[in-house]
N, C-alpha and C positions, 0 to 999 in steps of 0.2 A: 272231527267225527271219525270214529273207527269203522272200518268196513268189515263185513262178514267175509271170512276167507273160506273158499271152497277147496277141500283137499285135492291134491293133484290126482290121486287115484280116481276120484269121482269124475273129474274132468276127462280123464283118459277113457273111462267107460262110455261117456257121451260122445267123444270125438271118434272113438273106434268104429262107430256106426256110420260115419261119414265116408262117402265114396272117395277113394284116392288117399285117405288119411294114412293108411299103413305104409304105402309106398313113399309118400312125402316124409313121413316120420323116420322111416329107416334111413333115408338119405342124410338126415340131420340128427341121428340118434344120440351121438356123443354130446352134442350141444344141448339137446333137450334133457338128457339125463343130468347134466351139470346144472342147468337152469332149474330143473325140478328139485334138485337137492337144496339149492339155495332158497328157493321159495318155500319149500317144506320146512327148512330150519327156521326161517322167519315166522312162518305161520304157526308152527308148533310153539314158538316163544310168545305168540300173541302180539307181535310187533308189526307196526307199519314200516314202510320204507323210510319214512321220516324218522321214526324211532331208531332204526338201525343206523341211519346216516348220522344222527346225533351221537350215538354211542361210538361210532367209528371216526367221528370228527371229519366227516365228508359231507357231500351233498346228497339229497334224495335222488338227483339225476344220476349220480355215480352208482348208487345202489340199483337203480332201474337198469342202467347199462349192464351191470353184473348179472342181474336176473334175466335180462333179455338176450344174453349171449353176445352183446355188442362190445365186450371188453375182453382183454387178455390179461387177467389179474395176476399179480405177483403172488408168491407164497405168503409174503407179509400181509397183503390185502386179504387173502383168504383166512389167515389166522385172525386178523382183526374182525372179519365178518363172523367167524366162529365165536370169538369172545363176545361180540355184541349180541349174538343170539343165544348165548349160554350153551354152545355146543363145542365139540372137539373136532378138529379137522383130521380126517383120515383119508389117505390116498392109497389106492391099490391098483394093481395091474391084473387083468384077467386074460386068459387065452381068448383069442379072437372068436373062436367057435362058440363061446358061452356068453355072448352078449345078451343082456337082458334089457327089457324096456322098463322105464321108470313107472312106478305105480302098479306094477303087475307082479 
């Protein structure tokens, strides 16, 4: 059974109203931005974690670890995730002063 996906931006609007959210988010911003990008790519492709795992020839648990920030993926793994979701991997560096929050 397919689940209904909630866009990351919609979740951030809801979470932003919670006390302490911004301080906690800022402490883990890079990890959340990365996780949000992975989840967004999968959601926009209309795929479940199981679907992505099958396309990557890995387990659903491995995809969950990627999306949950509990993995330190190789570039090869990120390319495989991109291919599985029909996206292109793009890595960039930004000046520290211009950090932006995902979904904003």
